[in-house]
C-alpha positions in Angstrom: -25.4 7.5 -23.3 -23.7 9.7 -20.5 -20.1 9.7 -19.3 -20.3 7.9 -15.7 -18.1 9.2 -13.2 -18.3 8.4 -9.8 -17.2 10.4 -6.9 -13.8 9.7 -5.1 -14.6 7.2 -2.4 -17.9 6.0 -3.4 -19.6 3.8 -2.2 -16.3 3.2 0.4 -12.7 4.8 0.6 -10.7 3.8 -2.8 -8.4 1.8 -0.7 -11.5 -0.4 0.8 -12.2 -0.6 -3.2 -8.8 -2.0 -4.4 -9.0 -4.7 -1.3 -12.6 -5.5 -2.7 -11.2 -5.7 -6.4 -8.0 -7.9 -5.5 -10.2 -10.1 -3.7 -12.6 -10.5 -6.6 -9.8 -11.3 -9.5 -8.0 -13.6 -6.8 -11.6 -15.3 -6.3 -12.3 -15.9 -9.8 -8.9 -17.7 -10.4 -9.4 -19.6 -7.1 -12.8 -20.8 -8.9 -11.2 -22.1 -12.0 -8.0 -23.7 -10.3 -10.7 -26.0 -7.9 -12.5 -26.7 -11.8 -9.4 -27.5 -13.2 -8.2 -29.6 -9.8 -11.7 -32.1 -10.2 -11.0 -32.3 -13.7 -7.5 -33.4 -12.9 -8.4 -35.3 -10.0 -11.3 -36.9 -12.6 -8.4 -39.1 -13.8 -10.3 -38.6 -17.1 -8.1 -37.9 -20.6 -8.1 -34.4 -21.3 -10.4 -34.9 -24.2 -13.0 -36.0 -21.6 -12.9 -33.1 -18.9 -15.9 -31.3 -21.3 -17.8 -34.5 -18.8 -16.3 -33.1 -15.7 -17.1 -29.6 -16.7 -20.7 -29.9 -17.4 -21.1 -31.3 -13.5 -19.0 -28.9 -11.9 -20.9 -26.2 -13.9 -24.3 -27.3 -12.3 -22.6 -27.3 -9.0 -22.0 -24.8 -6.1 -18.5 -23.8 -4.7 -19.1 -25.8 -1.6 -20.4 -28.6 -3.6 -16.7 -28.2 -5.3 -14.6 -28.5 -2.4 -16.5 -31.4 -0.9 -16.0 -33.4 -4.5 -12.2 -32.2 -4.4 -12.2 -33.6 -0.5 -13.8 -37.2 -1.6 -11.5 -37.3 -4.3 -8.4 -36.9 -2.5 -9.6 -39.3 0.5 -10.0 -42.0 -2.0 -7.2 -41.2 -4.2 -4.5 -40.8 -1.2 -4.2 -44.4 -1.4 -2.5 -44.1 -4.7 -0.9 -41.0 -4.4 0.2 -40.1 -1.1 0.9 -36.3 -2.0 -2.7 -35.8 -1.7 -2.6 -36.8 1.8 -2.8 -33.3 3.0 -5.5 -32.3 1.3 -7.1 -31.5 4.6 -5.0 -29.1 5.1 -5.6 -27.4 1.4 -9.7 -27.6 1.8 -9.7 -26.0 5.2 -7.7 -22.8 4.2 -10.2 -22.4 1.2 -13.1 -23.0 3.3 -12.1 -20.5 5.4 -11.6 -18.1 2.3 -15.3 -18.5 1.5 -16.6 -18.2 4.7 -14.8 -14.7 4.3 -16.2 -14.1 0.7 -19.3 -15.0 1.9 -19.3 -12.2 4.2 -17.7 -9.4 2.0 -19.4 -10.6 -1.5 -22.9 -11.2 -0.1 -23.3 -8.3 2.5 -24.0 -4.7 2.2 -20.8 -2.5 2.4 -20.9 1.3 2.8 -19.8 4.2 4.5 -21.2 6.0 7.7 -20.0 9.9 6.9 -21.1 10.4 10.5 -18.5 7.9 12.2 -16.1 7.8 9.2 -16.3 4.1 9.7 -17.0 1.4 7.0 -19.6 -1.1 7.7 -21.0 -4.2 6.2 -24.9 -5.4 6.9 -25.9 -8.7 6.7 -29.3 -10.3 7.1 -30.2 -14.0 8.4 -33.5 -16.0 8.7 -32.4 -19.0 9.7 -34.9 -19.8 12.3 -34.7 -16.6 14.0 -34.3 -12.6 12.0 -30.3 -11.8 12.7 -29.5 -8.8 11.7 -25.7 -7.3 11.6 -24.3 -4.4 11.1 -20.5 -4.4 11.7 -17.4 -1.8 11.1 -14.8 -3.1 8.5 -11.0 -2.3 9.2 -8.6 -2.6 5.2 -6.6 -4.8 7.4 -9.7 -7.5 7.3 -9.8 -6.9 3.3 -6.1 -7.4 2.8 -6.3 -10.5 5.2 -8.8 -11.9 3.0 -7.0 -11.4 -0.1 -4.0 -13.0 1.6 -6.4 -16.3 2.1 -7.4 -16.4 -1.2 -3.9 -16.1 -2.3 -2.8 -18.9 0.3 -5.7 -20.9 -0.7 -4.2 -21.4 -4.5 -1.4 -21.8 -3.7 -2.2 -24.7 -1.5 -4.2 -26.0 -4.3 -1.5 -25.7 -6.9 1.1 -27.4 -4.4 -1.4 -30.3 -3.3 -1.9 -31.0 -7.1 1.3 -30.3 -8.7 3.4 -30.9 -5.7 5.1 -27.5 -6.5 4.7 -25.5 -3.0 5.2 -21.6 -3.4 5.3 -19.0 -0.8 3.1 -16.2 -0.8 3.8 -13.2 -3.1 4.4 -11.1 -0.1 7.2 -13.6 1.4 9.0 -13.4 -2.5 12.3 -11.4 -2.6 
């Protein structure tokens, strides 16, 4: 196989690719933490967690967050620390909306305007095409939202809350 070498700034400027890569790595961590949280909240003994793993392996991300909402709603009577679950799932859902935009749409660089753009197509009732400019700060905000989601979910489950990395010394 021939060595593959991509040109600089392909398919979008490298600083955008770095942020997309950061968001991808963080998103994978969030998905795993969501799965672990469902296991923990299930109340099953660790040797039975495989049963929950089977069920959540067949669930999409939205369904998993709905599972966390329901479990926390029922368990907050027993465990008062879970009473803030809605704040956590709201942050996660916000990150998911951004994920859907950046990971499920086309992204490219318009050499004439020197702008990075995303393009999307939806067909729920009517056909809707959207092309919009993307600013690097949006991608940084996206990564930050995922990181905040991770921290909020960790705090909800463990009771240990940590500031985001950009606020730590």
